[in-house]
C-alpha atoms as an extended CHARMM CRD file, in Angstrom:
* protein
*
       171  EXT
         1         1  MET       CA            144.9110000000      214.5450000000      165.0670000000  PROA      1               0.0000000000
         2         2  MET       CA            143.9230000000      211.9980000000      167.7200000000  PROA      2               0.0000000000
         3         3  SER       CA            147.5060000000      211.5370000000      168.8410000000  PROA      3               0.0000000000
         4         4  ALA       CA            147.8730000000      215.3110000000      169.2590000000  PROA      4               0.0000000000
         5         5  LEU       CA            144.6570000000      215.3470000000      171.2650000000  PROA      5               0.0000000000
         6         6  HSD       CA            145.8950000000      212.5160000000      173.4960000000  PROA      6               0.0000000000
         7         7  GLU       CA            149.2290000000      214.2720000000      173.9470000000  PROA      7               0.0000000000
         8         8  ALA       CA            147.5460000000      217.5330000000      174.9600000000  PROA      8               0.0000000000
         9         9  TYR       CA            145.1180000000      215.7450000000      177.2820000000  PROA      9               0.0000000000
        10        10  TYR       CA            147.7790000000      213.8020000000      179.1640000000  PROA      10              0.0000000000
        11        11  GLN       CA            150.1630000000      216.7580000000      179.3880000000  PROA      11              0.0000000000
        12        12  LYS       CA            147.4090000000      218.9940000000      180.7480000000  PROA      12              0.0000000000
        13        13  LEU       CA            146.3500000000      216.2830000000      183.1960000000  PROA      13              0.0000000000
        14        14  LEU       CA            149.8970000000      215.7870000000      184.4860000000  PROA      14              0.0000000000
        15        15  GLU       CA            150.3900000000      219.5250000000      184.7510000000  PROA      15              0.0000000000
        16        16  SER       CA            147.1790000000      219.9690000000      186.7260000000  PROA      16              0.0000000000
        17        17  LEU       CA            148.2670000000      217.2430000000      189.1430000000  PROA      17              0.0000000000
        18        18  LYS       CA            151.3890000000      219.0150000000      190.3080000000  PROA      18              0.0000000000
        19        19  PHE       CA            151.6990000000      219.0570000000      194.0400000000  PROA      19              0.0000000000
        20        20  PHE       CA            148.8090000000      220.9840000000      195.4610000000  PROA      20              0.0000000000
        21        21  GLN       CA            148.2240000000      219.2190000000      198.7630000000  PROA      21              0.0000000000
        22        22  GLY       CA            151.2030000000      216.8990000000      198.5950000000  PROA      22              0.0000000000
        23        23  ASP       CA            149.2750000000      213.6950000000      197.9340000000  PROA      23              0.0000000000
        24        24  GLU       CA            149.0930000000      213.8440000000      194.1400000000  PROA      24              0.0000000000
        25        25  GLY       CA            152.2450000000      211.7820000000      193.5590000000  PROA      25              0.0000000000
        26        26  SER       CA            150.3310000000      208.4990000000      193.4650000000  PROA      26              0.0000000000
        27        27  ILE       CA            147.8460000000      209.9170000000      190.9900000000  PROA      27              0.0000000000
        28        28  ARG       CA            150.6280000000      211.2380000000      188.7560000000  PROA      28              0.0000000000
        29        29  GLU       CA            152.2380000000      207.7920000000      188.7320000000  PROA      29              0.0000000000
        30        30  LEU       CA            148.8900000000      206.2800000000      187.7760000000  PROA      30              0.0000000000
        31        31  VAL       CA            148.5010000000      208.7290000000      184.8890000000  PROA      31              0.0000000000
        32        32  ARG       CA            152.0560000000      208.0040000000      183.7460000000  PROA      32              0.0000000000
        33        33  ALA       CA            151.2740000000      204.2610000000      183.7960000000  PROA      33              0.0000000000
        34        34  GLU       CA            148.1430000000      204.9430000000      181.7160000000  PROA      34              0.0000000000
        35        35  ILE       CA            150.3050000000      206.8000000000      179.1810000000  PROA      35              0.0000000000
        36        36  ASP       CA            152.6090000000      203.7720000000      179.0510000000  PROA      36              0.0000000000
        37        37  LYS       CA            149.6060000000      201.5060000000      178.4870000000  PROA      37              0.0000000000
        38        38  LYS       CA            148.4280000000      203.6440000000      175.5780000000  PROA      38              0.0000000000
        39        39  ASN       CA            151.9260000000      203.7330000000      174.0650000000  PROA      39              0.0000000000
        40        40  ILE       CA            152.5040000000      199.9950000000      174.4450000000  PROA      40              0.0000000000
        41        41  LEU       CA            149.1550000000      199.1050000000      172.9000000000  PROA      41              0.0000000000
        42        42  ASN       CA            149.8930000000      201.4850000000      170.0130000000  PROA      42              0.0000000000
        43        43  LEU       CA            153.2840000000      199.8120000000      169.5070000000  PROA      43              0.0000000000
        44        44  LEU       CA            151.7420000000      196.3510000000      169.4820000000  PROA      44              0.0000000000
        45        45  LYS       CA            148.9910000000      197.3560000000      167.0410000000  PROA      45              0.0000000000
        46        46  ALA       CA            151.5590000000      199.0270000000      164.8030000000  PROA      46              0.0000000000
        47        47  LYS       CA            153.8250000000      195.9670000000      164.8140000000  PROA      47              0.0000000000
        48        48  GLU       CA            150.8840000000      193.7410000000      163.9520000000  PROA      48              0.0000000000
        49        49  SER       CA            150.1210000000      196.0830000000      161.0380000000  PROA      49              0.0000000000
        50        50  ASN       CA            153.7970000000      196.3010000000      159.9700000000  PROA      50              0.0000000000
        51        51  LEU       CA            153.9010000000      200.0930000000      160.2000000000  PROA      51              0.0000000000
        52        52  GLU       CA            157.1370000000      201.9990000000      159.7950000000  PROA      52              0.0000000000
        53        53  LYS       CA            158.9550000000      203.1810000000      162.9140000000  PROA      53              0.0000000000
        54        54  ASP       CA            158.6320000000      206.8360000000      161.8380000000  PROA      54              0.0000000000
        55        55  VAL       CA            154.8480000000      206.5530000000      161.7230000000  PROA      55              0.0000000000
        56        56  VAL       CA            154.7780000000      204.9240000000      165.1520000000  PROA      56              0.0000000000
        57        57  ALA       CA            156.9940000000      207.6450000000      166.6490000000  PROA      57              0.0000000000
        58        58  LYS       CA            154.4090000000      210.2900000000      165.7480000000  PROA      58              0.0000000000
        59        59  HSD       CA            151.7610000000      208.4920000000      167.8030000000  PROA      59              0.0000000000
        60        60  LEU       CA            153.6520000000      208.0840000000      171.0640000000  PROA      60              0.0000000000
        61        61  VAL       CA            152.5380000000      210.2200000000      173.9870000000  PROA      61              0.0000000000
        62        62  GLU       CA            155.2780000000      211.8090000000      176.0900000000  PROA      62              0.0000000000
        63        63  GLY       CA            155.1380000000      211.7570000000      179.8770000000  PROA      63              0.0000000000
        64        64  GLY       CA            154.9540000000      208.0560000000      180.6360000000  PROA      64              0.0000000000
        65        65  ARG       CA            157.3290000000      206.0920000000      182.8150000000  PROA      65              0.0000000000
        66        66  ILE       CA            158.8580000000      204.4830000000      179.7130000000  PROA      66              0.0000000000
        67        67  SER       CA            160.8170000000      206.8570000000      177.4890000000  PROA      67              0.0000000000
        68        68  SER       CA            159.9260000000      207.2160000000      173.8180000000  PROA      68              0.0000000000
        69        69  LYS       CA            163.4560000000      206.0810000000      172.9630000000  PROA      69              0.0000000000
        70        70  GLU       CA            163.0280000000      202.8260000000      174.8820000000  PROA      70              0.0000000000
        71        71  LEU       CA            159.6390000000      202.2580000000      173.2680000000  PROA      71              0.0000000000
        72        72  LEU       CA            160.9980000000      202.8820000000      169.7790000000  PROA      72              0.0000000000
        73        73  ASP       CA            164.0390000000      200.6920000000      170.4540000000  PROA      73              0.0000000000
        74        74  SER       CA            161.7110000000      197.8670000000      171.4550000000  PROA      74              0.0000000000
        75        75  TYR       CA            159.7750000000      198.3620000000      168.2010000000  PROA      75              0.0000000000
        76        76  GLU       CA            162.7950000000      197.2440000000      166.1780000000  PROA      76              0.0000000000
        77        77  VAL       CA            162.3180000000      193.5770000000      167.0870000000  PROA      77              0.0000000000
        78        78  LYS       CA            160.6100000000      191.1410000000      164.7270000000  PROA      78              0.0000000000
        79        79  ASP       CA            157.1740000000      190.6440000000      166.2970000000  PROA      79              0.0000000000
        80        80  VAL       CA            154.5950000000      191.5170000000      168.9500000000  PROA      80              0.0000000000
        81        81  GLU       CA            155.8050000000      188.8500000000      171.3790000000  PROA      81              0.0000000000
        82        82  GLU       CA            159.3410000000      190.2410000000      171.4090000000  PROA      82              0.0000000000
        83        83  ILE       CA            158.1220000000      193.7920000000      172.0300000000  PROA      83              0.0000000000
        84        84  ALA       CA            156.0770000000      192.5470000000      174.9790000000  PROA      84              0.0000000000
        85        85  GLY       CA            159.0850000000      190.5890000000      176.2320000000  PROA      85              0.0000000000
        86        86  ARG       CA            161.2590000000      193.7000000000      176.1600000000  PROA      86              0.0000000000
        87        87  LEU       CA            158.6810000000      195.5940000000      178.2170000000  PROA      87              0.0000000000
        88        88  GLU       CA            158.3400000000      192.8400000000      180.8200000000  PROA      88              0.0000000000
        89        89  SER       CA            160.3780000000      194.8560000000      183.3160000000  PROA      89              0.0000000000
        90        90  HSD       CA            157.6660000000      197.5410000000      183.3760000000  PROA      90              0.0000000000
        91        91  PHE       CA            154.5150000000      195.4140000000      183.3090000000  PROA      91              0.0000000000
        92        92  LYS       CA            154.1000000000      191.7120000000      184.0060000000  PROA      92              0.0000000000
        93        93  LEU       CA            153.3410000000      190.4410000000      180.5130000000  PROA      93              0.0000000000
        94        94  SER       CA            154.6760000000      186.8730000000      180.5100000000  PROA      94              0.0000000000
        95        95  GLU       CA            151.2250000000      185.3320000000      180.9510000000  PROA      95              0.0000000000
        96        96  ALA       CA            149.7740000000      187.6400000000      178.2960000000  PROA      96              0.0000000000
        97        97  ILE       CA            152.5540000000      186.6170000000      175.8960000000  PROA      97              0.0000000000
        98        98  GLU       CA            151.6320000000      182.9540000000      176.3620000000  PROA      98              0.0000000000
        99        99  GLN       CA            147.9410000000      183.7140000000      175.8110000000  PROA      99              0.0000000000
       100       100  TYR       CA            148.7720000000      185.7780000000      172.7280000000  PROA      100             0.0000000000
       101       101  LYS       CA            150.6900000000      182.8730000000      171.1990000000  PROA      101             0.0000000000
       102       102  THR       CA            147.4490000000      180.9080000000      170.9690000000  PROA      102             0.0000000000
       103       103  SER       CA            144.8170000000      183.6400000000      170.6370000000  PROA      103             0.0000000000
       104       104  LYS       CA            146.7310000000      186.1690000000      168.4710000000  PROA      104             0.0000000000
       105       105  SER       CA            144.5810000000      188.8250000000      170.1550000000  PROA      105             0.0000000000
       106       106  LEU       CA            146.0940000000      192.0300000000      171.5210000000  PROA      106             0.0000000000
       107       107  ILE       CA            143.3120000000      192.1880000000      174.0870000000  PROA      107             0.0000000000
       108       108  ASP       CA            145.4080000000      189.7800000000      176.1780000000  PROA      108             0.0000000000
       109       109  PHE       CA            148.0030000000      192.5410000000      176.6040000000  PROA      109             0.0000000000
       110       110  GLU       CA            145.4000000000      195.2160000000      177.2790000000  PROA      110             0.0000000000
       111       111  VAL       CA            143.8340000000      193.1200000000      180.0350000000  PROA      111             0.0000000000
       112       112  ALA       CA            147.2140000000      192.2560000000      181.5940000000  PROA      112             0.0000000000
       113       113  ILE       CA            148.4040000000      195.8750000000      181.6360000000  PROA      113             0.0000000000
       114       114  THR       CA            145.0730000000      197.1710000000      182.9480000000  PROA      114             0.0000000000
       115       115  LYS       CA            145.0510000000      194.6050000000      185.7630000000  PROA      115             0.0000000000
       116       116  PHE       CA            148.6470000000      195.4850000000      186.6300000000  PROA      116             0.0000000000
       117       117  ILE       CA            147.8050000000      199.1970000000      186.7670000000  PROA      117             0.0000000000
       118       118  PHE       CA            144.7270000000      198.5520000000      188.8680000000  PROA      118             0.0000000000
       119       119  THR       CA            146.6260000000      196.3770000000      191.3390000000  PROA      119             0.0000000000
       120       120  ASN       CA            149.7440000000      198.5410000000      191.5970000000  PROA      120             0.0000000000
       121       121  TYR       CA            148.3740000000      202.0580000000      191.2400000000  PROA      121             0.0000000000
       122       122  VAL       CA            144.5960000000      202.3980000000      191.4710000000  PROA      122             0.0000000000
       123       123  LYS       CA            144.1460000000      200.3350000000      194.6370000000  PROA      123             0.0000000000
       124       124  LYS       CA            146.7010000000      202.5100000000      196.4520000000  PROA      124             0.0000000000
       125       125  LEU       CA            144.5390000000      205.5840000000      195.8640000000  PROA      125             0.0000000000
       126       126  ARG       CA            141.7630000000      204.1240000000      197.9670000000  PROA      126             0.0000000000
       127       127  ASN       CA            143.9820000000      204.1460000000      201.0380000000  PROA      127             0.0000000000
       128       128  ILE       CA            144.8420000000      207.8450000000      200.9460000000  PROA      128             0.0000000000
       129       129  ALA       CA            142.4390000000      209.3210000000      203.4750000000  PROA      129             0.0000000000
       130       130  LEU       CA            140.5220000000      212.4870000000      202.6120000000  PROA      130             0.0000000000
       131       131  SER       CA            142.2680000000      213.2090000000      199.3570000000  PROA      131             0.0000000000
       132       132  ILE       CA            141.6570000000      213.5410000000      195.6680000000  PROA      132             0.0000000000
       133       133  GLY       CA            143.0190000000      209.9950000000      195.4310000000  PROA      133             0.0000000000
       134       134  ASN       CA            139.6880000000      208.5920000000      196.6070000000  PROA      134             0.0000000000
       135       135  ILE       CA            137.9060000000      210.3940000000      193.7930000000  PROA      135             0.0000000000
       136       136  PHE       CA            140.3540000000      209.0600000000      191.2110000000  PROA      136             0.0000000000
       137       137  TYR       CA            139.9950000000      205.5640000000      192.6780000000  PROA      137             0.0000000000
       138       138  PHE       CA            136.2480000000      205.5880000000      192.1810000000  PROA      138             0.0000000000
       139       139  ILE       CA            136.5280000000      207.0980000000      188.6920000000  PROA      139             0.0000000000
       140       140  PHE       CA            138.9710000000      204.4000000000      187.5590000000  PROA      140             0.0000000000
       141       141  ARG       CA            136.9210000000      201.7060000000      189.2620000000  PROA      141             0.0000000000
       142       142  ALA       CA            133.7620000000      202.9020000000      187.4710000000  PROA      142             0.0000000000
       143       143  GLU       CA            135.5950000000      202.9880000000      184.1240000000  PROA      143             0.0000000000
       144       144  ASN       CA            136.7820000000      199.4140000000      184.6200000000  PROA      144             0.0000000000
       145       145  GLU       CA            133.2930000000      198.2490000000      185.5630000000  PROA      145             0.0000000000
       146       146  HSD       CA            131.8740000000      199.9750000000      182.4730000000  PROA      146             0.0000000000
       147       147  GLU       CA            134.5250000000      198.3160000000      180.3180000000  PROA      147             0.0000000000
       148       148  ASN       CA            133.6780000000      194.9360000000      181.8700000000  PROA      148             0.0000000000
       149       149  LEU       CA            129.9930000000      195.4000000000      181.0420000000  PROA      149             0.0000000000
       150       150  LYS       CA            130.9040000000      196.1660000000      177.4260000000  PROA      150             0.0000000000
       151       151  ARG       CA            133.1050000000      193.0750000000      177.2360000000  PROA      151             0.0000000000
       152       152  ILE       CA            130.3970000000      190.8480000000      178.6950000000  PROA      152             0.0000000000
       153       153  THR       CA            127.8410000000      192.2620000000      176.2630000000  PROA      153             0.0000000000
       154       154  TYR       CA            130.1250000000      191.8220000000      173.2490000000  PROA      154             0.0000000000
       155       155  GLY       CA            131.1280000000      188.3680000000      174.4210000000  PROA      155             0.0000000000
       156       156  LYS       CA            127.5120000000      187.2650000000      174.6420000000  PROA      156             0.0000000000
       157       157  ARG       CA            126.6790000000      188.9570000000      171.3310000000  PROA      157             0.0000000000
       158       158  TYR       CA            129.4320000000      187.0340000000      169.5520000000  PROA      158             0.0000000000
       159       159  ASP       CA            128.7800000000      183.7660000000      171.4300000000  PROA      159             0.0000000000
       160       160  LEU       CA            132.1800000000      183.6410000000      173.1110000000  PROA      160             0.0000000000
       161       161  PRO       CA            132.6200000000      180.9220000000      175.7400000000  PROA      161             0.0000000000
       162       162  ILE       CA            132.1330000000      182.1020000000      179.3270000000  PROA      162             0.0000000000
       163       163  ASP       CA            135.7630000000      181.2350000000      180.1490000000  PROA      163             0.0000000000
       164       164  LYS       CA            136.9920000000      183.5410000000      177.3660000000  PROA      164             0.0000000000
       165       165  ILE       CA            134.7290000000      186.3530000000      178.5830000000  PROA      165             0.0000000000
       166       166  LYS       CA            136.0660000000      185.9110000000      182.1300000000  PROA      166             0.0000000000
       167       167  GLU       CA            139.6470000000      186.1600000000      180.8310000000  PROA      167             0.0000000000
       168       168  MET       CA            138.8160000000      189.4810000000      179.1790000000  PROA      168             0.0000000000
       169       169  LEU       CA            137.4180000000      191.0740000000      182.3430000000  PROA      169             0.0000000000
       170       170  LEU       CA            139.5490000000      193.7510000000      183.9630000000  PROA      170             0.0000000000
       171       171  ILE       CA            138.6970000000      193.3110000000      187.6430000000  PROA      171             0.0000000000
């Protein structure tokens, strides 16, 4: 049910961002990158849980920059690190792969992808004068700051070292 809800949400969002004033292209690319992030994290979680490919296919959201076929093809490798390696051309994951080798935590990939999206997509929205892009920039910025506060709180609650908490921050 959740995957159907995500699918409907992202499809409706992309549809509503069709060219209205001509400056929505950057926002659409950002949304497509967010879909990719969701799909990649689902793939990695599924691989860690040894789920069947058919089950994974039902939970992929269409509309991202990476096709479902490419995502499912990358799922056929033996482990999480190889999936991430295959998707390196879309997101810079080499550092996250190295961190994952020692931590075995998928949060390393989430942080790396989120930082990549923020640097390559969200920051561009700030520079589009008098457009809906500014609104999206501040929404995404606020979401990242909220996520950082949660990570700091959880890190302190579970007595994580400050260095580990800093690694988990998104901005």
